[in-house]
Structures are given as C-alpha cells and as structure tokens.
N, C-alpha and C positions, 0 to 999 in steps of 0.2 A: 465352264462360265463361260457369257462372252462381255465380248470388247465393250458394248454400254454398260453391261454391271459395273464393271471393273474403274470405267470413266467414271459412273456415279459416286465410285467408294472412293476413287483417287478426289473427286471433287468433296468430300463432306469437311467442311471444319471442322466433325470433332474427328475422334479419332475411331477408324474403327475394326473391326476383328471379324474376318468370316473363322468358325471353328469349325469341325467337322465330329463327326459322332464320339470319337473318341477325347476330345478331348487336344487337337493337333490343330495348330493356326496353318492357316490355308491361304491367308489374306489380309494384309493391314494397308492403311495408307500411307501417307507421309505424315501425316500430324499423329495419328500413331506414332509412327520411329522419332516423329518431333518429343512426342508425349513422357512416352518413356525409357528415352534412350538410347536403343537400340537402335542399327540396322537393320534392315528392311532382310538379309540374308540371313542375319541371326533369328528372328523369328520367324519366318516362313517356315516351317518342318517342326516348331519347338511347341513344347504342350504347353497350352493357356496357363499351367501351372506356373513359370516363370513371372510372370505379373502380379501373382495374386503375395501375399505378403504368409514367408515362412509358416509360422502357426496357428495363419485361418487354413494353409491349404485340402487338410482333411474334410473340415466342413466346406468348401467350393464344391471338395470330387463328389461330395452326396448330394448337396444341392442342385450338381449339377446332372446327375443321376437323378432326381425327381423331377426334374422338371423336364428332363427327356422320355419322363413316361408320359408327363402330359404337359408339349409343349403349346406357347401360347403368348403372343404378343404382348409383352409387359416391360415396366421399369424395376430400377431393382436402386436400392439406398435411401429411399425416400424414408426417412424417420428413422435411420439405423447408421453405425456408424462402421460404412462399408470401406473400403481402404485397398488400394492397390501399392506396387511398389514399382519403383522405375531399373533402371540398370545397376546404380549407383548404389542399390541398395537401400531406397530415401521413398517413404513409405509415405503415403497423401492418399485425403478423401476424395472419394466417386460416387458419380451415377451412374449408371448404364442402364441401355436398355437391351431387350432383346428381342431376337425378331427371326424365327425361324423358319428357313428355306425348305421346302419339298424339295429331298432328295439329296439337296447338299452341304446342309448344317443348320449352323446358329450366325446370326448377321448382330455385332456388339459395337455400340458404339458406348462410346466411354469418355465424361468429362472432368476435369478436373475441376471443386470446386471449393479448393484449398479456402478461394477468396471470400467465398461465401460463408464458409465453417467461420473464418478468422474473423468475420463482418457480424456473426450472431454474435460467437463470444465474446466482441467489446458490447453489443446491445443491451446482453445478458451481465454484463459488469455493469452497464452505467443505470440499468434498471435496480440492480440491486442498492447500487450508489445512491442510487434517488430517492430509494423507498427508507433506505438508514438515515438519509437527510431530511427524511420529512417525518421520521421518527425520534432522530433528533434534536428537531424545532419541534415539536413537541412536546418532549422533554426539557427543552428549553426556555419556551415561552417560559411553560409552567414551574419551576425552580428560580425562572430569573427573578417571574414576576415578585412569589415570594423573595431572595434570598434581599433585592434591590425595595422592597416593600418594609423589609425590619427596622433597616435605618431611619427612614422616613417617617415610620411612625413613632420611634425613640426622641427625632427630633421634636415632630410634635408634641408628645408626650413634656419631656425636659420646655421646650418652650414654653408651657402650659406653668412650671416648678419654675422659671424664672420670672415671670409674671409674675409671681404670687410671693417669690425671693424679693423681687424688685419694690414689691408695696410692702414689705414687711420690712424693706431697708435690711434686710440678711445677706448681706455679702458673702458669707459665707456660702451660702443657701445658691447664692446666681453664679457665683463663681465655679461652684461643680456644677450646676446645670449647664451651664456657660460650655466649660469643658468637656461634658457629657455628647452635648451638640453637635459642636466641632470634631471629636473623633467618629461623631455615625456622619456629619459633614463628610467629612477626609476618604471615611469607608465605603459607599456610597458612589464618592465620586471615580474611585478604584476600579469602586462593582465596574459603574460603564466605562471604565475607559477602557475596562479587560473586555469584555462586553461585544465593544465598538471593534478593538481589535480582532477578535475572533472573526466576530461577522463581515469584516472588511479582509479578514487576511489574503484572502483569494484574487480582491480585484487588481490588484496589482500583480501583472506579470511576470514568473521567472525568469532577471535578469542572472540567466548560471555565466562563474568566468570562474578560470584556477586561483585559487586564495589558497595562504599558508595556512594554519590550526593555529598554530604561533601568533600570525596577525588577527584573527578574532578572536583569539584567550585573552591578547592586552588589549582589546575595545572593550569586553565585556567587565573583564575585572579592574577594570580604569572608572568603569562608572561604578560601581558596585564598593570602589577600594576606601567608603568612610563605612560604611556596612561592616566591611572586612575589619578594618580598624576600632571602631567602634565594638565592635562585638570579639576584640582580639582571638579573632577567625585565623586557623593557618589551611592558607592553601597550595597545595603541592602541583605544578606540572611537567609534565612531562612529553608532549607532543614532538619534538626535534624539529625535523624539518618538512615533516608530513602535508600536502597539501590536497587539496579537494575542490571535488567541482559543484558548485552551490552557488546559492546566492546568498552574498554577503548577508548583506541587512538582515534578510530571514534568516539566516545559520547564526549570524550574534544574537537573533532574540530566541533562537532555540536555547542557543549555551546558557544564555545569560537565564532565562528561566528554572533550570536543571541546577545551576549554580545558586542559583537565590533560594529553590526549594533546598537544598542541602545544605545552604548557610541557616535556612529559619529551623529546619527541624534537629538543631542540636539536640544534646541529653540538657537536660537541666542542670546548672551548675557546672557545667564545660562548657568550655570556646570548641565552636564547630569545628571538625578537621575535612579538607575537600581535595581530592584528589582527581587534577584532570589528567586522563593521558589520548596516547592515541596509536593503535597498534593494528600491524596487518593479518590478517589471519593465512593460516593456510589454503584456501581458496581461491585467496588472491585480496578481498575484500578490505576496506580500510573501516577501520569502527576507532569510535568518539567515543570517552567511559568517562562519566562522571560519577563518580561513587564517596562515598560519607560515611561516620563513625554516630552518627547519629539513633532515634530513637529509634530508625525503621518502618513497619509495618507487617505485618502480619502474612506470613509468605503465600497464604493461600489467597488473598484477595489478587485478583485476577486484574490481567495491564486491562485490561477492559474498562475494568472499575475506575482505576487511579485515572486514566484516559477522560472519565466525561467528564464535559462539565459538572460546577460545581458538586461533582463527589468529593466528600471529604472522611478522612481515616483516623482522624483525632478531632477534639472537640474547637471549633474557632474562639473562645473565652484561652484555650491555651498554644494556640499559634492559627493566627487570623491572616485573613488572607480571602480572596476573592474567591479562591476555589477555581478555577481558570486558566492555571500557569500551566499544567500539565494538557489541558487540551489544546493550547497553542501549540505546544512545541509535539505533538500527535499530529498536528493538521499540517506544522509547518515538514514532519518527516512526512508525511503521507504525501505531499503537493512533489517533494523532493523525488519520490520514488522508495526511498529507505525505511526500514524497521527500526523499532527498539523493542529489546530483550533488557525487563530488568527481573533484579534476582533482590530479597527482602527478606528482613528477620527480626522480629521485634526486637528493639530493644540493641538490633549487635547492625542499622545500616544499611544502607539502599546503593541499587547500585544499577546506572545508566547506562546500555552501550546500544551505540545509535551505529546502524550500520549503514553506514555510506556508499559503496558500493566499490568498485575495482577504479583503479585511474584509469586514464584511457588509453597509454601506453604500454602498460603492465610494470607502471615506475612510479617514484614520486616520489611513496611512503618510507615510511621506514620499521620496523620489527621494536616491539617491546609494550613497555606498558603492564 
C-alpha cells in the first residue's frame, strides 16, 4: 500500500477499515480508533469479528463469504438493523460502505447512526401520539357535543314546563321544573369546566420541584373536607416523608380526582373507605396508591377504557359526573412520564397505583403502604 493511500484513509472523517480476504484487519484510521475505543495496535492484525456483536458473528461470516464471491461497491445497513460493538461491549447502529480493492481486500467505512436512529424513533413516537390525538379529538367532539347537549335539551324542555306552570299558577310544578333546570345547568357548567380543563391542561408547562406527598395529600383532603364530613367517609393516609419530583398543582389535581372518584363510587348505604399510601418498589420507583372499598368495576374493563373521556362504567343516574375525571388523571400522569396500574373487581373496590419514578439521588422515599 502506498503512502498516498494511507494518507487518504487517515484523512477520512469516517471510520475506515481495510480487511483482507481472510477477514483480518490490515489498516485503520484515527477515527476508527475513536469510534470503537481500540488502539491501532489492538485492531491491526485482529479479526474483523471483534467489531461485530457476538450474536451476529456467524451471520456476518456468511455474508462476508457471499461478498467475496461477488465483490462490488455497496452500502450496507440501510433499511435494516446493522450493529457494531465497541471495546467496552456497547453495541450501536451503523451504516457501512464497502469498496473492494483488487489484490488487497475490502475497504470499509463505518458511520455511527445512533443519533439518526434516535431521531427516527422520536419522530415515530410523535407521529403515533399525533394519530392518537386526532382519533381522541374526533371521539371527543362527538361525545362532548352529545353530553353537553343533553342537559341543555332538558333545560329547554323544563323551561316550557315552567312557563305552563306559571301560567296555571301551579307552584309545585313550577318549583319542580326550576329545580330540574338548575340541576341541568350545574351539570352543563361542570361538564364545560372539565372539558376546558382537559383541553388546556398542557398549555401551561410543567413546573417540577421536589414536594412532599404529605403536603399534596393535605391540600387535597382540605379541599374535599366538606364532602368527606357530609358523607361520613373514612380516609386513611400513610405516605410518611415520601417526596416526589412533580408539578405541585397538577399533582394535586391528579390526586384530587382519584380521591373524588373513590369517594363517589362507594357502596349504596355504606360510607366510603379510601386509603392513600406511598410505597417504594424493589426497583427503586416510588408509587402513590389510592384504593377504596366501593362498587369497583369489572376486572376485564381495560385501563384504556376507564381513562377515556366520557367513558362510563356505571349509570349517570346512580353516579353523576362529567366522565372526564380519570381522563384528566391519565393526561397529567402522561405529561409527567408516570404510569398508572389499575386493579378492580365488581363490588370489591378499585386500586389505582401511580408509578411516580425514582428519586434523583436514590433516596427521599420510604417503604410501606
């Protein structure tokens, strides 16, 4: 090999490797050393297999033999998952160009495409999210228009009844019609408020900070104290000194909706029993759990179903509400990067387990719950 060839290989900004017919490395450049983490003395004279993941070496040898039988200038890796391995054992995606050189071997250039693969993965994720958002929007518009129109139709109908009752001086009928109209108006207002909350939830950026779950629980229970007292509900709390990295306002909304849900779906004739706890899992993640002893729901009801806007598992007449509370919970959890596991059985209550992630320093939580 002449000096000009060596200089050209060394000057190339991509990793360059010259391999002979037996698969032995004969020449590398500085970029190859940097990319793979080997010194030149370790590479030259070694088999090219040291740069191939162990599980792919047999297939690589077979492809190398096929190439030797029909050598040609080509690119490899496009449209397929081609990977290389560094000195420390780390695997990474690559594209490889091969140029046969008569009487010498094959000159390969290797490009690390990790950043491109990650970008493509992110684009696929955003595309899936957009498709899901469009699907949710179409369903949201259809159901929302129906749910909002229902109390408005009732207001119009009972307004006519009210006019008739007033004309007939029937105070009993007039009072009944007015009560129904007021109830329907309140339902429509709650529905619109919840729809607006869900629609604008992500307009404000997350303001994460370390907060104690005990402080969040105290705020939530303070806001629900009248409902808890009037219904004679029992709420048990065991979160200790657990802290979480979260937007305090949104975390409070998430917990408030879960607790309100647990308070509402109690068994007929029995006060609600709600347990709020925090625990540290074996993998170091912190979990916030809200469990109740209420009516529950069928175990086969998928999490995607109960978190869908306006989706109901019980009759509105028995358990009034907008049907958006759990959708808001899911949206807040997704925004934080949290996940929610749900366990339930009909007549035996429900258990919502929010996986909040790991403390940044590996501490700050507690076991139990």
